[in-house]
C-alpha positions as CSV (number, residue, x, y, z in Angstrom):
1,M,-63.1,42.9,-18.9
2,L,-61.2,40.9,-16.3
3,D,-58.6,43.6,-15.8
4,R,-61.3,46.0,-14.9
5,V,-62.7,43.6,-12.3
6,L,-59.2,43.1,-10.8
7,S,-58.7,46.8,-10.7
8,A,-61.8,47.3,-8.6
9,A,-60.8,44.5,-6.3
10,L,-57.3,45.8,-5.7
11,A,-57.9,49.5,-6.0
12,G,-55.7,51.5,-3.5
13,C,-53.6,48.5,-2.5
14,L,-50.5,49.8,-4.1
15,F,-50.4,53.1,-2.4
16,L,-48.8,52.3,0.9
17,I,-46.4,54.3,3.2
18,L,-42.7,53.5,3.3
19,G,-41.5,51.4,6.2
20,T,-43.0,48.1,5.2
21,P,-41.0,45.5,7.2
22,A,-38.3,43.7,5.4
23,F,-38.8,40.0,6.2
24,A,-36.0,37.5,6.2
25,Y,-36.0,35.5,3.0
26,Y,-34.2,32.5,1.4
27,S,-34.5,31.0,-2.1
28,K,-32.0,29.0,-4.2
29,D,-32.7,31.0,-7.4
30,S,-33.7,34.5,-6.2
31,Y,-33.2,37.3,-3.8
32,E,-35.1,40.4,-2.6
33,A,-34.2,44.0,-3.3
34,E,-35.8,47.4,-3.5
35,V,-36.6,48.5,-7.1
36,T,-37.5,52.0,-8.2
37,F,-38.6,53.3,-11.6
38,T,-40.5,56.1,-13.2
39,S,-43.5,55.6,-15.5
40,Q,-46.4,57.3,-17.0
41,V,-50.0,56.4,-18.0
42,E,-52.4,58.3,-20.3
43,I,-55.4,59.8,-18.6
44,A,-58.6,61.3,-19.8
45,E,-58.9,65.1,-20.3
46,D,-61.6,65.5,-17.7
47,A,-60.0,63.1,-15.1
48,P,-60.1,64.9,-11.7
49,D,-56.9,64.6,-9.6
50,Y,-58.5,62.5,-6.8
51,I,-59.1,59.5,-9.1
52,L,-55.6,59.5,-10.7
53,L,-54.1,57.3,-8.1
54,P,-56.7,54.6,-7.6
55,S,-57.9,54.4,-11.1
56,Y,-55.2,55.0,-13.7
57,I,-52.0,54.0,-12.0
58,N,-53.4,51.0,-10.1
59,R,-54.9,49.7,-13.3
60,Q,-51.6,50.1,-15.1
61,L,-49.7,48.3,-12.4
62,L,-51.9,45.3,-12.8
63,Y,-49.9,44.6,-16.0
64,L,-46.6,44.7,-14.1
65,A,-46.5,40.9,-13.4
66,G,-46.8,39.7,-17.0
67,P,-43.7,41.2,-18.6
68,L,-41.7,40.5,-15.4
69,Q,-42.4,36.8,-15.5
70,A,-42.2,36.5,-19.3
71,A,-38.7,37.9,-19.4
72,P,-35.7,35.5,-19.7
73,R,-34.6,36.5,-16.2
74,K,-37.7,36.8,-14.1
75,A,-38.9,38.9,-11.2
76,A,-42.1,39.7,-9.2
77,A,-43.2,42.7,-7.2
78,K,-44.3,42.5,-3.6
79,N,-47.5,44.3,-2.8
80,D,-45.8,47.0,-0.7
81,A,-45.0,49.8,-3.1
82,K,-45.0,53.5,-2.5
83,V,-46.1,55.6,-5.5
84,D,-45.3,59.3,-5.7
85,V,-47.2,61.3,-8.3
86,L,-44.8,63.6,-10.1
87,G,-47.4,65.5,-12.0
88,K,-49.4,65.7,-15.3
89,H,-47.9,66.6,-18.7
90,R,-49.0,66.8,-22.3
91,D,-47.1,65.1,-25.1
92,G,-46.0,67.8,-27.5
93,K,-46.3,65.6,-30.6
94,T,-49.5,63.6,-29.9
95,G,-51.3,66.0,-27.5
96,K,-52.1,63.1,-25.2
97,L,-52.3,63.9,-21.4
98,Y,-50.3,61.7,-19.0
99,V,-49.7,61.4,-15.3
100,R,-46.1,60.6,-14.3
101,Y,-45.2,58.8,-11.1
102,R,-42.3,57.2,-9.3
103,Y,-42.6,53.6,-8.0
104,T,-40.5,52.2,-5.1
105,G,-41.1,48.7,-3.8
106,T,-39.8,45.3,-3.0
107,F,-39.1,42.8,-5.8
108,V,-38.0,39.2,-5.7
109,L,-35.4,38.9,-8.5
110,D,-33.7,36.1,-10.4
111,N,-30.1,35.8,-9.2
112,G,-29.0,36.8,-12.7
113,L,-30.6,40.3,-12.3
114,Q,-28.2,42.5,-10.5
115,D,-28.4,46.1,-11.6
116,V,-31.5,46.8,-13.8
117,V,-34.8,45.2,-14.5
118,K,-36.8,46.2,-17.5
119,I,-40.3,47.5,-16.7
120,R,-42.9,47.4,-19.5
121,L,-46.3,48.9,-18.9
122,P,-49.2,49.9,-21.2
123,L,-49.8,53.6,-22.0
124,N,-53.5,53.8,-22.8
125,L,-55.3,51.2,-20.7
126,D,-58.4,50.9,-22.8
127,E,-56.7,50.9,-26.2
128,V,-54.0,48.4,-25.2
129,W,-56.7,45.9,-24.2
130,E,-58.5,46.3,-27.5
131,R,-55.3,46.2,-29.6
132,S,-53.9,43.1,-27.7
133,T,-54.4,39.7,-29.3
134,D,-54.1,36.3,-27.7
135,K,-50.4,36.5,-28.8
136,C,-49.9,39.4,-26.4
137,F,-50.5,37.1,-23.4
138,S,-48.7,34.1,-22.0
139,W,-51.1,31.2,-22.6
140,G,-53.4,33.8,-24.3
141,E,-55.9,31.3,-25.6
142,K,-56.9,30.4,-22.0
143,Y,-55.6,33.2,-19.8
144,R,-56.3,36.5,-21.5
145,M,-55.8,38.7,-18.4
146,A,-53.5,41.5,-17.2
147,Y,-51.4,39.1,-15.1
148,F,-50.2,37.3,-18.3
149,W,-49.8,40.3,-20.5
150,A,-46.5,40.0,-22.5
151,P,-46.1,42.6,-25.3
152,L,-42.8,41.1,-26.5
153,N,-44.3,37.8,-27.4
154,K,-43.8,36.8,-31.0
155,G,-46.8,37.8,-33.1
156,C,-48.1,40.5,-30.7
157,P,-48.9,43.6,-32.7
158,L,-48.3,46.1,-29.9
159,V,-45.6,48.8,-30.6
160,E,-43.2,50.2,-28.0
161,G,-43.7,53.9,-27.5
162,V,-47.2,53.7,-28.9
163,D,-48.9,51.0,-26.9
164,Y,-46.5,50.6,-24.1
165,S,-43.4,52.1,-22.6
166,T,-40.2,50.6,-21.2
167,A,-38.4,51.9,-18.1
168,D,-35.2,50.8,-16.4
169,G,-36.1,49.7,-12.9
170,T,-33.0,50.3,-10.7
171,I,-32.2,47.6,-8.2
172,V,-31.1,49.1,-4.9
173,A,-30.9,48.0,-1.3
174,R,-30.3,44.3,-2.1
175,R,-31.1,42.1,0.9
176,P,-28.9,39.1,1.6
177,N,-30.6,35.7,1.7
178,T,-30.5,33.9,5.1
179,A,-28.1,31.0,5.8
180,N,-28.4,28.0,8.1
181,T,-31.9,28.7,9.4
182,A,-34.7,26.1,10.1
183,P,-38.4,25.8,10.8
184,A,-39.3,26.0,14.5
185,Y,-40.0,22.3,14.6
186,E,-40.7,22.1,18.3
187,R,-43.4,24.8,18.1
188,L,-45.4,23.1,15.4
189,S,-47.2,20.9,17.9
190,N,-50.0,22.3,20.0
191,R,-50.4,22.0,23.8
192,N,-52.0,18.6,23.3
193,G,-49.0,17.2,21.4
194,E,-50.9,17.3,18.1
195,M,-49.5,18.6,14.8
196,R,-52.3,19.4,12.4
197,I,-51.6,19.8,8.7
198,V,-54.1,21.0,6.1
199,L,-53.3,20.2,2.5
200,T,-55.6,21.7,-0.2
201,F,-55.7,20.9,-3.9
202,G,-57.9,23.2,-6.0
203,A,-59.2,21.9,-9.3
204,D,-57.7,23.4,-12.4
205,E,-61.2,23.6,-13.9
206,D,-63.8,24.4,-11.2
207,R,-66.4,22.0,-12.6
208,N,-64.1,19.1,-11.9
209,G,-63.9,20.1,-8.2
210,K,-67.5,19.1,-7.7
211,S,-66.6,15.5,-8.4
212,A,-64.4,13.1,-6.3
213,P,-60.7,13.2,-7.3
214,D,-60.8,9.6,-8.4
215,K,-63.6,10.5,-10.9
216,S,-61.5,13.1,-12.8
217,N,-59.0,11.8,-15.3
218,T,-58.5,15.1,-17.0
219,D,-57.9,17.6,-14.2
220,Y,-54.2,18.1,-13.4
221,N,-54.7,18.6,-9.7
222,A,-57.0,15.5,-9.3
223,G,-54.0,13.4,-10.2
224,N,-51.8,15.4,-7.8
225,Y,-54.3,14.7,-5.0
226,R,-54.1,11.0,-5.7
227,E,-50.3,11.1,-5.7
228,I,-50.2,12.9,-2.3
229,R,-52.7,10.4,-0.9
230,K,-50.3,7.6,-1.9
231,F,-47.4,9.5,-0.4
232,L,-49.2,9.9,3.0
233,L,-50.2,6.2,3.1
234,G,-46.5,5.4,2.3
235,Q,-45.6,7.5,5.3
236,G,-47.5,5.2,7.6
237,F,-50.7,7.2,8.1
238,A,-54.2,5.6,8.6
239,V,-57.0,7.3,6.7
240,R,-60.7,8.0,7.0
241,T,-63.1,10.2,5.0
242,V,-64.4,13.3,6.7
243,P,-68.0,13.9,5.7
244,A,-69.3,17.3,4.7
245,D,-71.7,17.6,7.7
246,E,-68.8,17.1,10.1
247,R,-66.8,19.8,8.4
248,E,-69.8,22.1,8.4
249,R,-70.1,21.8,12.2
250,E,-66.4,22.3,12.8
251,C,-66.4,25.3,10.6
252,G,-69.4,27.0,12.1
253,T,-70.5,28.1,8.7
254,S,-74.0,29.3,8.1
255,K,-73.9,28.0,4.5
256,S,-74.5,24.4,3.4
257,L,-71.7,22.6,1.7
258,A,-74.1,20.3,-0.1
259,A,-73.8,21.9,-3.6
260,S,-70.0,21.9,-3.6
261,P,-68.8,19.8,-0.7
262,G,-65.3,19.0,-1.9
263,F,-63.7,15.8,-0.8
264,V,-61.7,15.5,2.5
265,E,-59.7,12.6,3.9
266,E,-58.0,12.6,7.3
267,F,-54.6,10.9,7.8
268,I,-53.4,10.1,11.3
269,R,-50.0,8.8,12.5
270,K,-48.6,8.5,16.0
271,D,-45.0,9.5,16.6
272,G,-44.3,8.7,20.2
273,A,-46.3,11.1,22.3
274,R,-47.1,13.2,19.2
275,T,-50.1,12.8,16.9
276,V,-49.8,14.0,13.4
277,V,-53.1,14.7,11.7
278,A,-53.2,15.7,8.0
279,R,-56.4,16.6,6.3
280,L,-56.3,16.4,2.5
281,F,-58.8,18.5,0.5
282,W,-59.9,18.4,-3.1
283,G,-62.5,20.7,-4.6
284,V,-63.2,24.2,-5.9
285,T,-60.8,26.9,-4.7
286,N,-62.1,29.9,-6.5
287,I,-64.1,32.9,-5.1
288,G,-67.8,32.6,-4.4
289,E,-70.1,30.1,-2.7
290,D,-68.8,27.1,-4.6
291,S,-65.6,27.5,-2.6
292,V,-67.1,27.6,1.0
293,A,-65.8,24.0,1.7
294,F,-62.3,25.2,0.8
295,F,-62.7,28.4,2.9
296,C,-63.6,26.2,5.8
297,M,-60.3,24.3,5.4
298,A,-58.5,27.6,5.4
299,K,-60.3,28.5,8.6
300,E,-59.3,25.2,10.2
301,A,-55.7,25.8,9.2
302,A,-55.6,29.4,10.5
303,E,-57.3,28.6,13.8
304,R,-56.1,25.0,14.6
305,G,-53.4,24.2,12.2
306,S,-49.6,23.8,12.2
307,M,-49.2,23.8,8.5
308,F,-51.3,24.9,5.5
309,L,-50.2,23.9,2.0
310,Y,-52.2,25.2,-0.9
311,A,-51.8,23.9,-4.5
312,G,-53.9,25.6,-7.1
313,H,-54.6,28.8,-8.9
314,S,-53.6,31.9,-7.0
315,R,-56.8,33.8,-7.6
316,V,-54.7,37.0,-7.8
317,G,-54.9,37.6,-4.1
318,L,-58.6,37.2,-3.5
319,L,-58.1,34.2,-1.3
320,D,-57.9,36.6,1.6
321,L,-58.6,35.7,5.2
322,I,-61.2,38.5,5.7
323,Y,-62.9,37.7,2.4
324,M,-63.0,34.0,3.1
325,G,-64.5,34.6,6.6
326,E,-67.2,36.7,5.1
327,Q,-68.1,34.0,2.7
328,I,-68.2,31.4,5.4
329,G,-70.4,33.7,7.6
330,T,-68.0,33.6,10.5
331,P,-64.7,35.4,11.0
332,I,-61.4,33.5,10.6
333,R,-59.4,34.3,13.7
334,M,-55.7,33.5,13.1
335,N,-54.0,31.6,16.0
336,K,-51.4,34.1,17.0
337,E,-49.7,31.9,19.6
338,Q,-49.1,28.8,17.4
339,Y,-46.1,28.7,15.1
340,Q,-47.4,27.9,11.6
341,I,-46.0,27.2,8.1
342,Y,-47.9,28.4,5.1
343,A,-47.0,27.3,1.6
344,F,-48.7,28.7,-1.5
345,F,-47.8,26.8,-4.7
346,G,-49.7,28.9,-7.2
347,C,-49.1,31.8,-9.5
348,S,-47.0,34.6,-7.9
349,S,-48.1,33.9,-4.4
350,Y,-45.1,36.1,-3.4
351,S,-47.1,39.1,-4.5
352,Y,-50.5,38.0,-3.0
353,Y,-50.1,35.9,0.1
354,N,-47.2,37.4,2.0
355,L,-47.9,40.7,3.8
356,S,-51.5,40.0,4.7
357,Y,-50.8,36.6,6.4
358,F,-48.0,38.0,8.4
359,A,-50.2,40.9,9.4
360,A,-52.8,38.5,10.6
361,K,-50.2,36.9,12.9
362,A,-48.9,40.1,14.4
363,T,-49.0,40.9,18.1
364,T,-47.7,43.6,20.3
365,L,-44.6,41.5,21.1
366,D,-44.3,40.4,17.4
367,P,-45.4,43.4,15.3
368,E,-44.2,41.9,12.0
369,G,-45.9,38.5,12.7
370,T,-42.8,36.5,11.7
371,R,-42.0,34.9,15.0
372,N,-44.9,32.5,14.6
373,A,-45.1,32.2,10.9
374,S,-43.0,31.1,7.9
375,I,-44.5,31.5,4.4
376,I,-43.4,29.7,1.3
377,T,-44.3,31.5,-2.0
378,N,-43.7,31.3,-5.7
379,G,-42.5,34.5,-7.3
380,I,-43.8,33.6,-10.8
381,T,-46.4,31.3,-12.3
382,G,-45.8,27.7,-11.1
383,S,-47.2,24.6,-12.8
384,F,-49.6,21.9,-11.8
385,G,-46.9,19.5,-12.8
386,S,-44.6,20.7,-10.0
387,M,-47.1,20.6,-7.1
388,V,-46.4,17.0,-6.0
389,D,-42.7,17.8,-5.9
390,F,-43.3,20.9,-3.9
391,T,-45.7,19.3,-1.5
392,T,-43.8,16.1,-0.8
393,K,-40.5,17.9,-0.4
394,T,-42.0,20.4,2.1
395,L,-43.8,17.7,4.1
396,K,-41.1,15.1,4.2
397,P,-38.6,17.1,6.5
398,I,-41.5,17.8,8.9
399,F,-42.5,14.1,9.0
400,N,-38.8,13.1,9.4
401,W,-38.4,15.4,12.3
402,S,-41.6,14.2,14.0
403,A,-40.5,10.6,13.7
404,S,-36.8,10.7,14.3
405,G,-35.8,14.2,15.3
406,T,-33.8,15.1,12.1
407,R,-33.7,18.8,11.4
408,A,-33.5,19.9,7.8
409,T,-32.7,23.6,7.3
410,W,-34.8,26.0,5.3
411,Q,-31.9,26.2,2.9
412,E,-32.0,22.4,2.4
413,I,-35.8,22.4,1.9
414,M,-35.8,25.2,-0.6
415,N,-32.8,23.7,-2.5
416,S,-34.5,20.4,-2.8
417,Y,-37.3,21.6,-5.1
418,S,-36.8,20.4,-8.6
419,E,-38.4,23.4,-10.4
420,R,-37.4,27.1,-10.4
421,F,-40.3,29.5,-9.9
422,L,-38.5,32.1,-7.7
423,T,-39.7,30.0,-4.8
424,G,-38.6,31.1,-1.3
425,V,-39.4,31.1,2.3
426,N,-40.5,34.5,3.8
427,G,-40.2,35.4,7.5
428,D,-37.3,32.9,7.8
429,Q,-35.9,33.6,11.3
């Protein structure tokens, strides 16, 4: 059922024109390249041509991420592909009707993948869902969804050539990683000499996000929130709690936060003439009204922030600026003049929170939106156990620069992370 919901949400998003900008990129364990492959998907006998693209091919491509990240050498697709339909054909042995297509798009690839990446996709989208067991998904007992589909898993009953096909994705137009680049430190502060940082920790289980983080001993991210709180206090920040009614007024939302207010603390430190303000959020970061408090934090970051760090479930791309503004009841208007750093430490945020956030920063003088934005993403599923490491090692160089002027490069920051999730910085100029 979930793959059908995701298909409706993402329908049409994979059929873009060529010419998508190639952003500068750096990662210690991955690189970007163009990947092309040919695939096919079974279609209904009475399927009219005009629904072939948005329905069958898009639904099939929802399964792309699972096998790519389950492979020994991992990869992820950016949401920028061009799909050319090659035509329909009938299998001479089975009589089944297929549509064939060619896919060309940007991938982030493990450094060990140099020539070919194996592409495994289901053939009949309804039958494969029914024939798949929990063994056919990574963490299948909890996450039985297209994103985690993994037909090569031990115990999965799916058969190659019957349930899914394998194609060789050719790696072409490899893009070199950047070298000796750095955040635009001086432009992180606003005109008032204030650097505002929004740190958001989404509950692993939504029900836990409705309680204060010190009340949850079972939720992974509640513990991470507490660790980051200690980190900020250790960095010399003073702290206060920000009540829900204050956040409502600042957000301008027409919806009350009372039912799911989240928990926000504000940390302040003076570094000479500069004031560093960090707001730390804990709560529900899903879709729907229970997440309005989080959407307000995203609005604060987009409109007033210098940095926005998200740690939680990726929500497969549905934490979109336009969508969140609609849920709040007031548009989120990205500050196009402020240089900002975004960091998404979730599942494959490379695929979901890359193009749209740069597009929101774009101006006539900066059509790609990269001059005033750097975006850190995971290519594959991260872990809650890594989020403290990612968060502290992203923040510490910023705090050090603010206090003493030391300038860590992007390469040093990316290389400092302890875990390997094809994590990289996009728009690295």
